[in-house]
N, C-alpha and C positions, 0 to 999 in steps of 0.2 A: 795512252792506252788505258782498256777500261781495268777494272778490277776484277783479278782471277787471282784467287786463294789454289786453284789448281794449275797455274802458269808454272813450266821449268825452264822457264826466261832463267839466262845465265847459270843454269846447272850444267855439268857433264853427270853425261849416264851409259856405264858401262853396259853393254848387256850379252849375254852369252846366248850361243843359240840360236843367232837374229837368220839363222839363212833359211826358215819358213816359220809358220804357222805362228804359233803366242810370241814365241819372238822377233818374227819379222814384222809383228803388227803394233809391239812392244815401241822397239827401235821405229820406227812411222809414226806412229802416234807423240812419242816425249816431241820426233822432229818438231810437230806442224805445231803442240805447243813449246817450242825456241830452246829446247833442250838441244846441247853439242853431244854427237854420241860418237862413243866407242862401240863398236859391233866385232862380233867374231865366231867363227863357227867352222864345221871340217868343211862344207862345200864350197869352194871357191867362188864359183860360177853361178850358186843361189846368192852364196853372200854379197856377190857384186850388186846383182837384181836387186835383194833390200838396200844396198848403200845408193842404188840410180833415183830410188823412193821417197830418200831422204829427202826434205825441207829444210830450206837453210843452207849454213856454208859451216865449216871448221870439223865437217866428221872425220872420221880416222875409222878404218876397216885393218879389222889383224886375221886373214886365218890362221888357223892352229887348231890339232883336236886336244879338246884340255884332257883324256886320258894319259896322254904320252906327259910327264913331267917337265918335260925338257921345254914342250911349244906352250906348256903354262909356264914359264920361268921366262920364253923370249915373248910371251905376251906383255905378263907383270913389269916388262924392263919398258914396256912403249905406253904404258899409260903414265897420264898427268892425273892431279892430285881431284878425288873423285867426289860428287854430292850425291851421289846414286849408283847403285850396281844391281843388277839386275838377271840372279843366277838359274837360269831357263833352260839350260840345255843336259838333254836326256834323250834315254831311251826305253821303247817301251817294251814288255817281255811277255809273253801269253805260254806257259810249259807247266804241263804236272811236273809235281814235286819227284818223281820218280824220273824221271826225265833229265832233272836241270844236271849240267857236266860243269868239268871248275872253271873252265875257260867264260862259260856263261853268265857265271856267281861273280868273275872277275870284271869282266866286260861292263855288266849290269850296275854292278856296283860303285866301278871305277867310272862309268859316266854321269850315274843321278845322286851319287853319297859323296864318293873321297872325290872326285875333281872339283865341287865347289865348295869343302869343307877347309882342302890345301887354297884353292883362291885366296878363299876369307881371310887365313892364317895369312898369308903373303902380302895381301892388303891392309891386314891391321899394325903385319911384323915391321912395314916398309913405310909405316905413317902414312899410307895415300889415302886412307877414309875422312875426310874432312870433318870438324866440328860439326855437327847439323845435318851428318849426310844418313842415308837411309839403304838399309842392306833390304831385298826382297829376295825370298826363296822358292820357287814353281814348284810347290808337291799335289796334290788332286785327291780326290774325296774316295781315291780309290781301296785306299787302307783304313777305313772308317767302316766299308761292307765288305768286308774280305769275301771274295771270289774264287774260284776252280782256274788253278791257272795261273791265277798274278801274284802268286808267293814272294818271288823275288821283288817286280815292282813294288809293291805294296809296301813291301818291308824297307828298302831305301825311299821311301816318299814317307812312311814316318817319323823314319832315322830323320831326315832334312827338315821335318816340320819340329823337330822335338829341338833339333842342331841349333836351331834358328832362335827359340827360346833360351839357349845358353849363351848363344853369338848376344841377343837381346840384355839380358843380366848384365854381361860382363861387362858391356862396353855403355853401358847407360849414363856410366861416369863421367866418359867423353863427349857426351851427348849425340853419341853415335843409336841410331834407331836399328832395327832389324825384324822383320815379318815375313809370314811367308801365306801364298795364297794356294786356294785346295781349287782349282777347277771338276768341272763333272766333266760329259763328253764335248766336246770341243770340235766343232765343224772344220778339219784339215786335214789333208791331204794323208797327213798318216794313220787314217783309220778307213780311209777306204785302200790300203795298202795290205791292212792286217789281214786278219782268220773274218773276216764278217763277210757275208754277200748284203748286195745292197738292200735288199727286202729285212733280212736280220737286222740292218744299221736304224731303218724306218721303223722296223714295230719296235726296236729296245728307245726310240725317240720319244715313242708316246706315254713310257711309264714315267719319263718328267713330268711332273704336276701342267708346265709352262706348255709341254706339248713338243718339244723342239729340243737341239740341241744348242748349245753356246756358241757364238761366232766368235773367231782371236779378237775380233776389236775388241768387245765385251771384257775380259782378261783383262786387255790392254790397259784398259781405261781404270780397274778396281788397282791394279798395276799403278798406274800414274796417279789416283790416290796418295799411295805409300810412298810413294817416291817425293808429294809436293809439299810446301809445307800446311794446308792443309788438314794431313794428319800428324804433325808436328808433336800429339799428344799419343801417339797412338805407336807403342811399342812392345812386342812379345805377343802379337798376335793371330790369330788363325782364319783367314777372309775365307769363309767359304761362298764361292759363285756356281753353282751349281741348279740354277732354274727348278729348284726347292727340292731335290730327289733328295736329299737328307734330313727335311725337317722333320721334325717330332712330334 
């Protein structure tokens, strides 16, 4: 086999939110580079579609709702020692502050922030992270430039970025790395189910210096870098992948 520092051969990688979008692409691309995948998501039908597209053998599918502590505990019990973790599950939210309700706060914070914190805590507590392993949290560029209606989503993504730095600091002595990725707008089914028309999305894409939104696999490739031995001296980093949108 030719030399490839980005290879994931022999690594076991756990991906949350793998039923669609960035999570699905991450799982598929990791499998192409030799990883054994353990994937989870709420929608069993879509998760199965991801599972069927994985290359190689030995992959595991575990359905569950990460807002549920019982489901988290059930998933954790089925995990083997891990070389990589991608906490990608999350939900968007666009709502003016005055219309925010308690149940929406619980749902958005539960999915985007609390569940990845609990998962990380349990993986550490149960010693399921191998020495040399890598944790990646999917954040966003959304909190770098606050926009109206984005307060809950942006706040959770800002918080998960800084949580990743605390994990990196505390786990460095165990040779466990932790980083976050910060995508701009990415072409996933999610953006077409939102509050924007196709014309508005086309106009928004023009604001990016590269004049387009990202593709899910482009985020997956960045995540693979952080999972691989190619990034073995990278921890506590926030990797922006946004077509130049936030450049100064």
